[in-house]
N, C-alpha and C positions, 0 to 999 in steps of 0.2 A: 160225165159230170158226177161229182160225188154227192151223195145224199146226206142230209143233216137230220138227226133225230131231234124232233121238236118236243115230243112227249112220249115217254115210255109208259105203256099201259100196264097197270098192276094186274097180275094174273089172278089175284084173289078177290078182285072187286067185280061185282056184277054191273055191267054197263049196258044200257039199252042202245039199240041202233039209233034212236032219236038223239040220245046224249052224244053219241059218237059223231053224228052228222053235225050237231051244233058246235062241237069242239073244232071239227075240221073247218066249218064255215068261219068260225072266229079266226083261225089261223090264216085262212084265205084273205080275210079282210085286213089282218095285221101285216101280212106279207104278200102284197099284190104282185111282187116280182118273182114269186116262187110258185112252182107246181106243188101242191100239197096232196099227200096220198097216205093211205093206210098200208103199212108194210106188215103183212101177216107173219113173215119169218122173223122179223125183229120184234113183233108185238108192239109196234110203235106207230105214231103218226110222224111222218117224215116230210121233208121238203127238199127241193133241189131248184136251182135257178132255172127260170124259163129259158128255153132256147130261142135265139133270134134267127129268123129265116130270111 
């Protein structure tokens, strides 16, 4: 399944872990059908459709 970049993080902005957690939680609430995660290689918050088992 392909991931979708929801928010690319600016390399020059200092962001606290709490701010990052709040943004991820907001995306989880807005997209309940997606797994939301931080992709360190992309330096972005990403999502992909949840898998049905």
